[in-house]
Structure formats: structure tokens, C-alpha cells
C-alpha positions in Angstrom: 23.5 164.7 -71.3 26.0 162.2 -72.8 29.5 163.4 -73.3 30.4 164.2 -76.8 33.4 162.6 -78.6 35.3 165.9 -78.2 34.7 166.9 -74.7 32.7 165.7 -71.7 29.7 167.7 -70.9 31.3 169.1 -67.7 34.1 170.4 -69.9 31.6 172.0 -72.3 29.9 173.8 -69.5 33.1 174.9 -67.9 34.3 176.4 -71.2 31.0 178.2 -71.6 31.1 179.6 -68.1 34.8 180.7 -68.5 34.4 182.3 -71.9 30.9 183.8 -71.8 30.5 184.1 -68.1 26.9 182.7 -67.9 26.0 180.0 -65.2 24.1 177.6 -67.5 22.6 177.2 -71.0 19.1 178.4 -71.8 16.9 175.7 -73.5 17.6 174.5 -76.1 21.1 175.8 -76.3 22.7 172.7 -74.6 20.8 170.2 -76.9 21.9 172.2 -80.0 25.5 172.3 -78.8 25.5 168.6 -78.1 24.0 167.9 -81.6 26.8 170.0 -83.3 29.5 168.3 -81.2 28.2 164.9 -82.4 28.6 166.2 -86.0 24.9 166.1 -86.8 23.1 168.4 -89.2 20.6 170.7 -87.6 18.0 173.4 -88.4 17.6 175.8 -85.6 14.8 178.4 -85.4 15.2 180.6 -82.3 13.8 184.2 -81.7 16.1 187.1 -82.2 18.2 187.6 -78.9 17.8 183.9 -78.0 21.6 183.2 -77.9 21.9 181.4 -81.3 25.6 182.5 -81.9 26.9 180.7 -78.8 25.3 177.5 -80.1 27.8 177.2 -83.0 30.7 179.3 -81.5 31.2 177.0 -78.6 31.4 173.7 -80.5 33.8 175.4 -82.9 36.2 176.1 -80.0 35.9 172.6 -78.5 36.8 170.8 -81.7 40.1 170.7 -83.8 39.9 172.4 -87.1 37.9 175.3 -88.7 34.2 176.1 -88.6 33.0 178.2 -91.5 30.2 180.7 -90.8 28.3 182.0 -93.8 26.8 185.3 -93.0 24.9 187.9 -95.1 26.0 191.2 -93.9 29.5 192.8 -93.3 28.3 194.6 -90.2 27.0 191.4 -88.8 30.3 189.6 -89.4 32.3 192.6 -88.0 30.2 192.7 -84.8 30.5 189.0 -84.1 34.2 188.7 -84.9 35.0 191.7 -82.8 33.2 190.2 -79.8 35.0 186.9 -80.4 38.5 188.5 -80.5 37.7 190.4 -77.3 37.2 187.0 -75.7 40.6 185.9 -77.2 39.0 183.4 -79.6 40.9 182.8 -82.9 38.2 184.1 -85.3 38.5 186.2 -88.6 36.3 187.4 -91.4 36.6 187.8 -95.1 34.6 190.1 -97.3 34.8 192.3 -100.3 35.4 195.5 -98.4 38.4 194.2 -96.4 41.7 196.0 -97.2 44.2 193.8 -99.2 46.7 193.6 -96.3 44.1 192.3 -93.8 42.8 189.9 -96.4 46.3 188.6 -96.9 46.8 188.1 -93.2 43.5 186.2 -92.9 44.2 184.0 -95.8 47.7 183.1 -94.2 46.1 182.3 -90.9 43.7 180.0 -92.8 46.5 178.2 -94.6 48.4 177.8 -91.3 45.2 176.4 -89.6 45.3 179.1 -86.9 41.6 179.9 -86.9 38.6 178.2 -85.3 36.0 180.4 -86.8 36.0 182.0 -90.3 33.1 184.4 -91.1 32.4 185.0 -94.8 29.7 185.9 -97.2 28.3 183.2 -99.8 30.0 185.2 -102.5 33.4 185.2 -100.7 33.2 181.6 -99.8 32.8 180.8 -103.6 35.6 183.2 -104.7 38.5 181.4 -106.2 41.2 182.4 -103.8 39.2 181.3 -100.8 37.7 178.2 -102.3 41.3 176.9 -103.5 42.5 177.2 -99.9 39.4 175.6 -98.4 39.8 172.7 -100.7 43.4 171.9 -99.5 43.3 168.3 -98.3 45.2 169.0 -95.1 42.8 171.9 -94.0 40.4 170.4 -91.4 36.9 171.7 -91.6 34.6 170.4 -89.0 31.4 172.4 -89.5 29.6 174.7 -92.0 27.1 177.2 -90.4 24.5 179.2 -92.3 23.7 182.2 -90.0 20.6 184.1 -90.7 19.4 181.3 -92.8 16.2 183.1 -93.8 18.3 185.1 -96.2 18.6 182.0 -98.3 14.9 182.1 -99.0 14.5 185.9 -99.0 17.4 186.7 -101.2 18.6 183.5 -102.8 16.4 183.6 -105.9 16.9 187.2 -107.2 19.2 189.3 -105.0 22.1 187.1 -103.7 22.2 184.1 -106.2 25.2 182.6 -104.5 23.0 181.5 -101.7 21.3 179.0 -104.1 24.6 177.2 -104.6 25.4 176.6 -101.0 23.9 173.1 -100.9 26.7 172.0 -103.3 29.4 173.3 -101.0 29.7 170.4 -98.5 29.7 167.6 -101.2 32.4 169.5 -103.1 34.6 170.1 -100.0 34.4 166.4 -99.0 35.8 165.3 -102.3 39.0 167.2 -101.5 39.3 165.8 -98.0 40.5 162.5 -96.6 38.1 159.5 -96.8 35.9 159.4 -93.8 35.9 163.2 -93.1 32.6 164.5 -91.6 31.4 168.1 -91.9 28.3 169.0 -90.0 26.0 171.5 -91.5 23.6 173.7 -89.5 21.2 176.5 -90.4 20.3 179.1 -87.9 17.4 181.7 -88.2 14.9 183.5 -86.0 12.3 183.2 -88.6 11.2 180.4 -91.0 7.6 179.4 -91.8 7.0 175.7 -92.7 7.6 176.4 -96.4 10.9 178.2 -95.7 12.0 175.3 -93.4 11.4 172.9 -96.3 13.4 175.1 -98.7 16.2 175.4 -96.3 16.4 171.6 -95.9 16.2 171.0 -99.6 18.7 173.6 -100.8 21.3 172.8 -98.2 20.8 169.1 -98.5 20.6 168.7 -94.8 20.8 165.0 -93.8 18.3 163.9 -91.3 18.7 167.2 -89.4 17.9 167.6 -85.8 15.2 170.4 -85.7 14.9 172.9 -82.8 12.0 175.3 -83.1 11.0 177.9 -80.6 8.2 180.2 -81.4 8.9 183.9 -81.9 6.2 185.2 -79.4 7.5 188.0 -77.1 4.9 188.9 -74.4 6.6 192.3 -73.9 6.4 193.5 -77.5 3.1 195.3 -78.4 2.6 195.3 -82.1 0.3 197.9 -83.6 -0.6 199.3 -87.1 -1.8 202.9 -87.9 -3.2 203.9 -91.3 -1.9 207.2 -92.7 -3.8 209.0 -95.4 -1.0 211.1 -97.1 2.9 211.2 -97.3 2.7 214.2 -95.0 0.3 212.4 -92.6 2.9 209.7 -92.3 5.5 212.1 -91.1 3.1 213.7 -88.7 2.1 210.3 -87.2 5.7 209.5 -86.8 6.4 212.8 -85.0 3.5 212.3 -82.8 4.8 208.9 -81.8 8.2 210.4 -81.1 6.9 213.2 -78.9 7.1 211.3 -75.6 10.1 209.3 -76.3 13.0 211.7 -76.0 15.1 209.5 -73.6 14.2 206.2 -75.2 16.3 204.0 -77.6 14.5 203.0 -80.9 14.9 202.0 -84.6 13.1 203.2 -87.6 13.0 200.9 -90.6 12.4 202.1 -94.2 12.5 200.3 -97.5 15.4 201.8 -99.4 18.7 203.8 -99.0 17.1 206.9 -100.5 14.2 206.7 -98.0 16.6 206.4 -95.1 18.6 209.4 -96.3 15.6 211.6 -97.0 14.0 210.9 -93.7 17.2 211.3 -91.7 17.8 214.7 -93.4 14.2 215.9 -92.6 14.6 214.8 -88.9 18.1 216.4 -88.6 16.5 219.7 -89.8 13.9 219.4 -87.0 16.7 219.0 -84.4 16.7 215.3 -83.8 19.9 213.4 -83.4 19.8 210.5 -85.9 21.5 209.2 -89.0 20.7 207.1 -92.1 22.1 203.6 -92.1 22.2 201.3 -95.2 24.6 198.8 -96.9 25.9 201.6 -99.2 27.9 203.2 -96.3 31.5 202.4 -95.8 32.6 200.1 -92.9 34.0 203.0 -90.8 30.9 205.1 -91.2 28.6 202.1 -90.3 30.7 201.4 -87.2 30.5 205.0 -86.1 26.7 205.1 -86.3 26.4 201.7 -84.4 28.7 203.0 -81.7 26.7 206.1 -81.2 23.5 204.3 -81.1 24.8 201.6 -78.8 26.3 204.2 -76.4 23.0 206.2 -76.3 24.4 209.3 -77.9 22.1 208.7 -80.8 18.6 207.7 -79.6 17.5 206.2 -82.9 18.6 205.3 -86.4 16.8 205.5 -89.8 17.8 202.2 -91.4 17.2 199.6 -94.0 17.2 195.9 -93.3 21.1 196.2 -93.3 20.9 197.3 -89.7 20.3 195.0 -86.7 21.4 191.5 -87.5 23.8 190.6 -84.8 23.7 194.0 -83.0 22.6 193.3 -79.4 21.2 196.2 -77.4 18.9 195.2 -74.5 17.0 198.5 -73.9 15.4 199.2 -77.3 12.0 200.5 -76.3 10.4 200.9 -79.7 10.7 199.9 -83.4 8.8 201.8 -86.1 8.3 200.5 -89.6 8.0 203.8 -91.5 7.0 201.6 -94.5 5.7 198.1 -94.3 8.3 195.4 -95.1 7.5 193.0 -98.0 7.9 189.8 -95.9 6.6 188.7 -92.5 10.0 187.0 -91.7 11.7 190.5 -92.1 9.1 192.1 -89.8 9.5 189.6 -87.1 13.2 189.8 -87.3 13.0 193.5 -86.9 10.5 194.0 -84.2 12.5 191.3 -82.3 15.4 193.8 -81.8 13.1 195.6 -79.2 12.7 194.8 -75.6 15.5 192.2 -75.1 15.6 193.3 -71.5 12.1 191.8 -71.2 10.5 195.2 -70.4 7.6 196.5 -72.5 8.5 197.7 -76.1 6.3 199.1 -78.9 6.3 197.9 -82.5 4.5 200.5 -84.7 3.9 200.1 -88.4 2.6 202.9 -90.6 0.7 201.9 -93.7 -1.0 203.7 -96.5 -4.8 203.8 -96.5 -6.2 200.7 -98.3 -7.3 202.2 -101.6 -3.9 203.9 -102.5 -5.7 206.9 -104.0 -4.3 209.4 -101.5 -1.0 207.8 -100.7 0.0 205.2 -103.3 3.6 204.7 -102.0 3.1 201.3 -100.3 1.1 199.9 -103.2 3.7 201.2 -105.7 6.5 199.5 -103.7 4.8 196.2 -103.6 3.7 196.4 -107.3 7.3 197.1 -108.3 8.7 194.2 -106.3 6.1 191.8 -107.8 6.6 193.1 -111.4 10.4 192.9 -111.1 10.1 189.3 -109.8 7.8 188.3 -112.6 10.1 189.9 -115.1 13.2 188.2 -113.8 11.3 184.8 -114.1 10.4 185.6 -117.8 14.1 186.6 -118.4 15.3 183.3 -116.8 13.1 181.3 -119.1 14.6 183.1 -122.1 18.0 182.4 -120.9 17.2 178.7 -120.4 16.5 178.4 -124.1 20.1 179.5 -124.9 21.9 177.5 -122.2 23.9 174.4 -123.0 22.8 171.3 -121.0 25.7 171.6 -118.6 27.8 174.7 -118.1 29.8 176.9 -115.7 28.2 179.7 -113.6 30.7 182.4 -114.3 30.5 181.8 -118.0 26.8 182.3 -117.9 27.1 185.4 -115.8 29.5 186.9 -118.3 27.4 186.1 -121.3 23.9 187.1 -120.0 22.9 190.1 -118.1 21.8 188.9 -114.7 22.9 185.4 -115.8 23.6 184.3 -112.2 20.1 185.4 -111.1 18.6 183.4 -114.0 20.4 180.2 -112.9 19.3 180.8 -109.3 15.7 181.1 -110.5 15.9 178.1 -112.7 17.2 176.2 -109.6 14.3 177.5 -107.5 11.8 176.3 -110.1 13.4 172.8 -110.3 14.7 173.3 -113.9 18.4 173.1 -113.0 20.6 171.3 -110.5 24.1 172.0 -109.3 26.9 169.5 -110.1 29.1 171.4 -107.7 29.1 175.1 -106.6 30.5 176.4 -109.9 28.8 174.0 -112.6 25.1 173.4 -113.4 23.1 170.8 -115.3 19.6 171.5 -117.0 16.9 169.1 -115.8 15.1 168.1 -119.0 11.3 168.1 -118.9 11.2 169.3 -115.3 7.8 170.6 -114.0 8.4 174.1 -112.9 7.6 175.1 -109.2 6.2 178.4 -108.4 8.6 181.0 -106.8 7.4 181.4 -103.1 8.2 185.1 -102.6 4.9 186.1 -104.2 3.1 183.9 -101.6 5.1 185.7 -98.9 4.0 189.1 -100.0 0.3 188.1 -100.0 0.8 186.8 -96.4 2.2 190.2 -95.4 -0.9 191.9 -96.8 -3.2 189.6 -94.8 -1.2 190.6 -91.7 -1.7 194.2 -92.4 -5.6 193.9 -92.7 -6.3 191.1 -90.1 -8.7 191.9 -87.3 -7.5 188.8 -85.4 -4.8 189.0 -82.7 -1.5 190.1 -84.3 0.7 187.6 -82.4 -1.8 184.9 -83.2 -1.5 185.6 -86.9 2.3 185.6 -86.7 2.5 182.3 -84.8 0.2 180.6 -87.3 2.2 182.0 -90.2 5.3 180.3 -88.7 3.7 176.9 -88.1 2.9 177.0 -84.5 -0.8 176.2 -84.9 -0.9 173.7 -82.0 0.4 176.3 -79.5 -2.3 178.9 -80.3 -5.6 177.2 -80.1 -8.2 179.4 -78.2 -5.4 181.9 -77.6 -4.9 185.6 -77.9 -2.0 187.8 -76.7 -4.1 190.6 -75.0 -1.6 193.4 -75.9 -1.5 194.1 -79.6 -3.7 196.8 -81.1 -6.5 194.4 -82.3 -6.6 192.7 -78.8 -6.7 196.0 -77.0 -9.5 197.3 -79.3 -11.7 194.3 -78.4 
């Protein structure tokens, strides 16, 4: 490899060995690091546990200035920053739950240019106190990283509308910096199908990005689906699954906070050591549950999608989806938390019987999601009729209920563009695009009912058609049945 402008490749490897203790990079870590050191944009799709974080953390340390890491969850930020600080790397985080004294210390360190990595959510990045400091001309910013970039397509339209404005961040920052400043932009994720990849590139305005794609197949993870006929039957199937796993580490995924609390309460009454984990818990409580699970004191956790991103435990032997997730990308992310030690691991999903007559829960959850999405689209079109041609995001959010979500949906349908992260312009006469999440839920339904190899279906869904011609995994439930 050619030396970068910042450091020779020998220096890059020496820093990697000294800080992380590994002998050499796994493919394609070295190529990704070289690309970021050369200040090129990149889109990186690597399986969960593939060492994505090192790919942007190491370039941040080898360059002068600050790298911003936009991350979706507080727990994920806390875990990564704690690991970096243990390695004596100048890193910090900012989020809404941070006590005011810690927030003040971090903002001071930012102003004094004492940080190499700053983790923050999209909402915190675009908050006034943070944005004003980032726009100071003397503050050197060398990179903008979007971690867990699938969240942009999963949540950006209707749940976390600030994600939709991230493409306007780099141009706005560059206007405040000296002429000739270059800020590299890279998006990292474990799961993005071809449509999601296109969306990420377009929304972030990536410029001729280097693209690194590794398929998510894991030969040691054995996916299976079981039909349950009643709510009681779902619980019984789960208990049957648990019966021979007393000493094994696992994760149980449910759809909502309420589901996690109710299931955890029931299992605790039966004598199991577990806990409910969701985004509504305080930071200290989340940390305590994570610590108990990581240490083995708590064999499994009942969790929503808030658990797992950035939490690395190698010996997870099983993952159960007590309810099916809405999106395949979520599913692959979550089963990918099992078997990182490359030993066999089970991935079981429990689903309601197809008619929904005896157990309508799964159908009701999906119907609620789809109806809610359609209603939000209708609401956005009503808001559009009342909007001035150009305007300010916060003003719309104050005037209209779910105004920020309406703007996000209008951006996703091509009816609106961002002038900067805080101001929009209506696109007159734009042909509306369809919102892609409805397509994604149909894809999940197809996965639940397919008789084809499960892994073959997943690889095809993520665009790895060439790699799976005349191929089957041989270890999913469908392959084993055949």
C-alpha cells in the first residue's frame, strides 16, 4: 500500500499494533483506513463483529484535528468512548442525557481542540450550542463518520428526522472553514441492501465514494423459524428452547418496551435471572444490565433494538426473536451478535400462525406500523399545502404537530431539499417517490414464508446475487428439512 499524506503505512500498522494489540488488519480494514487517510468518501458494509470501528478510529488518531462520529444510541456511544479512553485516546461524547457539568467539560475540550473523536447523535450535532462551536473557523474537522448508517434509512423518515438533514452538514461546515479544507465523509453499516445503499449515497451526498462490501453470511449461525399458534404457545416454545441452555449466553429481542418488561417479569417469576432492556432506562441502569450480561452473571437479556449495537461479547450462543422484526436489516444486525467466537450459534424466530386467527399479534404489529406510516405520509402532504416555499426547520416543528417528521418525509419523497441543515426549500412540481419502508416490510414477510435456503434469501436481499448461484448453506431450518 502507498503511504498516506499523514503517515507511512509502517507507521499506520505500528500504531494499530500498539493501541489495539493485533498483529495485522483483516481484509478490507487496511484498504478502508488508507481510503479515509487519503480523505476520500466511503461506503462500508461489513458484518457485525467485523471490526468496523477501528477503520475510522485509527485514521482519526493519525491526523490532526477532530473526527465527528454520528451514532444512533447513547449505549453505543458510551461503550465505544469508554473503550477508547481505556486506551488513552482523547475521545468524548455528547448526548441529551449527559449531566450539565460533563457536557460543559466536553464543550470546553472541543473548543480547545483537545479531542480526536467526538461521538454525538444527529440531534445533538444539529443543536445550537454544538453547531456554533463546530462552525468556528479555527476548529479543524478532518472527518465525518456516520456509524450504523442503516439507521438513516430505517429511522430517518419517521422516527429520527434529523438523520435526513445530515447530507447538508458537510457543505455547511465547509462554508465556515478556510478555503481548501477537505472533510471526508464515510458511512459504516453491517446491513444495507442495494436500495438502502443508493439512499445513503444520495442523502449524505457522498462524492465518488470508495465502496467496500462484505456479505453478511456467517457459516456458524443457524437460522430457524417456528410457528406458534397462541400467545401461550409462544411462551411455551420459548421455555422449551431455554430448557437445555442454562449455562449459555443469549439475547431475546422483542418489539416494544412494554413487551420487554412483561416478558422479563414473567421469566423472573419462573426463577430466571434476566432483565428488560430498552431505550427508556436511565444510563446507569443500562450500564448495570450490560455489565451483568457481559460478565455472565445474567445469562440473557430481554431487549428491544436498543441493545447490542457496539456491545461486543464473543460467546453468545443464541439469539431469539420472540417477535419478528419489521425489517430484514434489523434481523441480520441482531442475529449477527451471536457466535462471534466462530463457534455454532442458534438464531430462532417465533412467528404467529399465518392466518392470524388464533394469534393476531404479529399481524397487528405490522398493520399498525404500515397504517402509521401511511397516515404520516398523508399528514406530510397536508403540511406541504401550508408551508412557505422556503423556511426554517424549527419554526415548522413549533407550528405543526410532527412538523419535523413531515419535512423528513417530504425530503424522502423528493418534494423538498435542504438549503443547509436548518433551512429547506420546496421543490415545485416534483414527482413524488414512494417511501421504501413499506417495500422492506414485504421483504421481511417473504423471508418468513420462504422455503428456500434462509441464508440464500438474505444474501440475495442484500444484493449478493453473484455469490449465491447454485448455493445453499446446508444448516438453516429449510436446508436441514430438505
